[in-house]
C-alpha positions in Angstrom: 19.7 72.6 33.4 16.0 71.8 33.8 14.4 68.9 31.9 11.8 69.9 29.2 10.1 66.5 29.6 9.5 67.1 33.3 7.9 70.6 32.6 4.1 70.5 32.9 2.0 72.3 30.3 0.9 75.8 31.0 -2.6 76.0 32.6 -4.9 78.6 33.9 -4.9 81.1 31.0 -5.4 81.6 27.3 -4.4 85.2 26.8 -2.4 87.6 29.2 -2.0 91.3 28.3 1.6 92.3 28.5 2.0 95.9 27.1 1.2 98.3 24.4 4.1 99.3 22.1 4.4 102.2 19.6 4.7 100.3 16.3 4.3 103.2 13.8 7.9 103.2 12.6 7.7 99.4 12.2 4.6 99.7 10.1 6.3 102.1 7.8 9.4 100.0 7.5 7.4 96.8 6.7 5.6 98.6 3.8 8.9 98.5 1.9 10.1 95.1 3.1 10.4 92.0 0.9 8.0 89.4 2.4 8.7 85.7 1.8 6.5 82.6 1.3 6.7 79.9 4.0 9.1 77.1 2.9 7.2 74.0 2.0 9.6 71.9 4.1 8.8 73.9 7.2 7.0 72.0 10.0 4.7 75.1 10.2 3.9 75.2 6.4 0.5 73.7 6.7 -0.6 76.2 9.3 1.0 79.3 7.6 0.8 78.5 3.9 -1.4 81.4 3.0 0.8 83.9 4.9 4.0 85.7 4.2 6.8 86.1 6.7 10.0 88.1 7.6 12.2 86.4 10.2 14.3 88.4 12.6 15.5 85.6 14.9 15.2 81.9 14.2 16.3 78.6 15.7 19.7 77.5 14.2 19.7 74.1 15.8 17.3 72.2 18.0 19.5 69.3 19.0 18.5 65.8 18.2 14.8 65.2 18.3 14.0 68.7 19.5 16.2 68.5 22.6 18.4 71.1 24.2 20.8 72.7 23.6 19.4 75.1 21.1 20.9 78.2 19.4 19.1 81.1 17.8 20.5 83.4 15.2 19.7 86.9 14.0 18.8 86.3 10.4 17.2 89.5 9.3 18.8 91.1 6.2 17.3 94.5 7.1 19.2 95.9 10.1 16.9 98.9 10.4 13.9 96.6 10.9 15.8 94.7 13.6 16.8 98.0 15.4 13.1 99.2 15.4 12.0 95.9 16.9 14.8 95.5 19.4 13.2 97.6 22.2 10.2 95.2 22.1 12.4 92.1 22.2 14.5 93.6 25.0 11.5 94.3 27.2 10.1 90.8 26.7 13.4 89.1 27.5 14.0 91.4 30.6 10.5 90.9 32.0 10.6 87.1 31.5 14.3 86.5 32.3 15.0 84.7 29.1 16.3 84.9 25.5 14.4 85.4 22.2 14.7 82.1 20.3 12.3 83.1 17.5 10.9 86.5 16.3 9.0 86.5 13.0 6.7 89.0 11.3 3.6 87.4 9.7 1.4 88.9 7.1 -2.0 87.3 6.8 -4.0 88.4 3.7 -7.6 89.4 3.7 -10.2 86.7 3.9 -7.6 84.1 5.1 -7.0 82.2 8.3 -4.0 80.6 9.9 -5.2 77.1 10.7 -5.0 75.7 14.1 -1.5 75.2 15.5 -0.1 74.1 18.8 2.9 72.5 20.3 3.1 70.0 17.4 4.7 72.7 15.3 6.3 74.8 18.1 9.3 73.0 19.5 9.7 73.7 23.3 6.2 75.2 23.7 5.9 73.9 27.2 8.9 76.0 28.3 8.7 79.1 26.1 6.7 82.2 26.4 4.8 83.0 23.2 3.9 86.6 22.5 1.8 88.2 19.7 2.2 91.9 18.9 -0.3 93.4 16.5 1.5 95.6 14.0 -1.4 96.3 11.6 -4.8 95.0 12.7 -8.4 95.9 12.2 -11.9 95.2 13.7 -12.3 92.1 11.5 -9.4 90.1 12.8 -9.8 87.5 15.5 -7.3 85.6 17.6 -8.6 82.4 19.2 -6.8 80.4 21.9 -8.7 77.2 22.8 -12.3 78.6 23.1 -11.4 82.2 23.9 -11.8 84.8 21.1 -10.0 88.2 21.2 -9.4 91.2 19.0 -5.9 92.6 19.4 -5.3 96.2 18.5 -2.3 97.8 16.9 0.7 97.8 19.3 -0.9 95.5 21.8 1.3 92.6 23.1 -0.4 89.5 24.5 1.1 86.3 25.8 -0.7 83.3 24.3 -0.8 79.9 25.9 1.0 78.0 23.2 0.1 74.6 24.7 -3.5 75.2 23.5 -4.8 75.3 19.9 -4.4 78.8 18.3 -6.2 80.1 15.3 -6.2 83.5 13.6 -8.9 84.8 11.1 -8.7 87.9 9.0 -12.2 88.5 7.6 -11.5 92.2 7.0 -10.5 94.3 4.0 -6.9 94.8 5.0 -4.0 92.5 5.6 -3.1 91.6 9.2 0.6 92.1 10.2 1.8 90.8 13.5 5.0 89.8 15.3 5.4 86.4 17.0 8.1 86.3 19.7 9.1 83.1 21.6 11.2 83.7 24.7 12.9 80.8 26.5 13.8 81.2 30.2 17.5 81.4 31.0 17.5 78.2 33.1 17.0 76.1 30.0 20.3 77.2 28.5 23.5 75.4 29.3 25.9 77.3 31.4 
């Protein structure tokens, strides 16, 4: 098993285009889903407090002090939503030789922003791949990594450098819905 401490931060990119997925069925399913508020005891609460979420896969344990081993668990109550999202998750894990340790839908209301977040609230950010897939976006939504600003269209999947500060603004008239996926390479799991 490789040491997380010895892993250098990612450098050389802010955004990398990965693929464009058909998300129309996911859009329809999310319209009738029960969105949740972020728990106030969550380390990410400060960043995501104005958002709603639906978790598909979450970390069950992170060891002592954020160390390995970790375990993720499928925690979605809606099996149909999981089935619609699974082809995206499968492609990301296959292409990056890893396992999904977190997959969460986020809904950001109009005229709101997700404040800057980075590895302080993302355990294992040096070794995980962080993907953003726009489910419902519009021309007035901006993703920023470090100093680079980008609009992400519906269905587009981008890898973000999660060692850099990330911010999302929705200055449009419609809510933004996107999927965050964290993939950890296989070599970090105990054999």
